VMD Tcl script that draws the C-alpha trace (Angstrom):
set ca {
  {0.32 -12.78 -15.43}
  {1.63 -13.28 -12.19}
  {0.65 -15.22 -8.53}
  {-0.61 -12.81 -5.27}
  {-0.63 -14.55 -2.32}
  {-3.72 -12.26 -0.43}
  {-5.41 -12.90 2.38}
  {-9.01 -12.27 2.94}
  {-11.54 -12.72 5.60}
  {-9.19 -14.42 7.42}
  {-8.50 -16.96 4.95}
  {-5.64 -17.20 2.50}
  {-6.16 -17.25 -1.52}
  {-3.82 -17.25 -4.49}
  {-4.71 -16.09 -7.82}
  {-3.11 -15.90 -10.80}
  {-3.86 -12.68 -12.24}
  {-2.13 -9.48 -14.01}
  {-0.52 -7.27 -11.45}
  {-2.75 -4.03 -12.44}
  {-5.90 -6.08 -11.68}
  {-8.72 -4.29 -10.04}
  {-9.39 -5.71 -6.19}
  {-12.63 -5.56 -7.45}
  {-12.18 -8.00 -10.23}
  {-10.36 -10.42 -8.07}
  {-13.03 -10.85 -5.44}
  {-15.91 -11.13 -7.66}
  {-14.18 -12.80 -11.01}
  {-11.75 -14.98 -9.51}
  {-12.68 -15.78 -6.07}
  {-16.51 -15.36 -6.21}
  {-16.67 -13.11 -3.54}
  {-20.24 -11.13 -5.50}
  {-21.08 -9.07 -2.12}
  {-18.55 -6.02 -3.23}
  {-20.60 -4.22 -6.21}
  {-19.39 -2.35 -9.08}
  {-20.43 1.30 -9.50}
  {-18.95 3.70 -11.21}
  {-15.48 2.35 -11.80}
  {-13.60 5.61 -10.86}
  {-13.49 5.21 -7.02}
  {-16.73 8.01 -6.65}
  {-19.66 6.14 -5.71}
  {-18.25 3.94 -2.81}
  {-19.98 0.74 -4.15}
  {-16.88 -1.81 -3.83}
  {-15.83 -0.54 -0.43}
  {-14.00 -3.09 0.93}
  {-11.52 -3.40 4.49}
  {-7.55 -2.72 3.97}
  {-6.38 -3.31 6.97}
  {-9.55 -2.17 8.40}
  {-9.55 1.04 6.67}
  {-12.60 1.63 4.07}
  {-10.67 1.27 0.46}
  {-12.48 1.50 -3.24}
  {-11.63 -2.13 -4.79}
  {-12.52 -0.71 -8.21}
  {-9.35 1.15 -7.97}
  {-6.61 -0.90 -5.29}
  {-4.86 -2.89 -8.06}
  {-4.29 -6.38 -6.59}
  {-0.08 -5.40 -6.93}
  {-0.49 -2.96 -4.12}
  {-2.03 -5.06 -1.68}
  {1.08 -6.53 -0.49}
  {0.29 -8.32 2.99}
  {-2.41 -6.18 4.37}
  {-6.02 -7.93 5.48}
  {-8.84 -7.85 2.95}
  {-12.39 -7.63 4.89}
  {-15.21 -8.13 2.09}
  {-18.78 -8.02 2.99}
  {-19.30 -11.65 3.53}
  {-16.53 -11.40 6.52}
  {-17.58 -8.69 8.60}
  {-19.87 -11.17 10.04}
  {-20.75 -15.00 9.53}
  {-23.89 -14.67 10.17}
  {-25.09 -11.18 9.17}
  {-25.14 -10.02 12.86}
  {-22.48 -7.25 12.92}
  {-24.30 -4.66 14.76}
  {-23.81 -2.29 11.69}
  {-26.16 -5.12 9.66}
  {-28.67 -5.44 12.27}
  {-28.70 -1.66 12.27}
  {-29.96 -1.57 8.62}
  {-32.72 -4.13 8.84}
  {-33.64 -2.32 11.57}
  {-33.85 1.04 10.54}
  {-35.54 -0.42 6.60}
  {-32.50 0.89 4.88}
  {-32.28 -0.69 1.58}
  {-34.59 -0.19 -0.96}
  {-32.68 -1.77 -4.37}
  {-29.98 -2.43 -2.32}
  {-27.25 -2.14 -4.57}
  {-24.79 0.12 -2.68}
  {-26.04 -1.54 0.32}
  {-22.68 -3.67 0.72}
  {-20.52 -0.34 0.51}
  {-22.42 1.75 2.43}
  {-22.10 -0.68 5.80}
  {-18.58 -1.49 4.97}
  {-17.88 2.42 4.96}
  {-19.75 2.33 8.91}
  {-18.31 -0.19 10.13}
  {-15.03 1.28 9.31}
  {-15.97 4.52 10.49}
  {-17.54 3.44 13.92}
  {-13.92 1.52 14.11}
  {-12.72 4.64 14.16}
  {-15.09 6.85 15.77}
  {-17.54 4.17 18.08}
  {-19.42 7.51 19.02}
  {-19.61 9.46 16.11}
  {-21.97 13.07 15.79}
  {-24.25 13.65 13.25}
  {-21.97 15.65 11.06}
  {-19.48 12.70 11.41}
  {-21.78 10.12 10.38}
  {-22.64 12.72 7.23}
  {-18.80 13.07 6.25}
  {-18.03 9.68 6.77}
  {-20.46 8.10 4.97}
  {-20.45 11.25 1.66}
  {-18.29 9.44 -0.42}
  {-21.22 6.72 -0.90}
  {-23.72 7.55 -2.92}
  {-27.31 5.79 -2.65}
  {-29.23 6.39 -5.85}
  {-32.99 5.69 -3.61}
  {-32.09 8.36 -1.68}
  {-32.00 6.94 1.97}
  {-29.47 8.87 3.63}
  {-31.77 9.68 6.45}
  {-32.39 5.75 7.35}
  {-28.62 5.39 6.67}
  {-27.46 7.95 9.20}
  {-29.98 6.56 11.68}
  {-29.00 3.15 11.51}
  {-25.33 4.52 12.16}
  {-26.36 6.04 15.59}
  {-28.08 2.94 16.09}
  {-25.51 0.87 15.26}
  {-22.84 2.83 17.37}
  {-25.78 2.48 20.56}
  {-24.78 -1.00 20.19}
}
mol new
graphics top color blue
foreach p $ca { graphics top sphere $p radius 0.5 }
foreach p [lrange $ca 0 end-1] q [lrange $ca 1 end] { graphics top cylinder $p $q radius 0.2 }
display resetview
């Protein structure tokens, strides 16, 4: 076990875990930040997406020892009241069905729009392609990203 000092959603946290503990489990099991979901465990589905210094990153494969002084943002940290433009667009376009992948989808969309505030359809499709939605709401996801870009 080792002590790690983490910056998450603008707050300082201290955790005592083994260095190879995935950030997903640090967030969910040790800090009760459960908005980040477990999907596949091999960084292929996107359900566990967080931001590491603003870049969309899969928390299931990111070991706590690799974080260092980086700033982590989870779905809980993108807005205090659920009013981030991407969150609002998600509701306005009625994106969620089962909702399981949505936090990862939203985190990826926020990162995409931060890097490219006015993406083309092809750029949205490419940027969101690493996130799997079992319900198949991809058309609504793309519409929501476009709506958020216009906000």
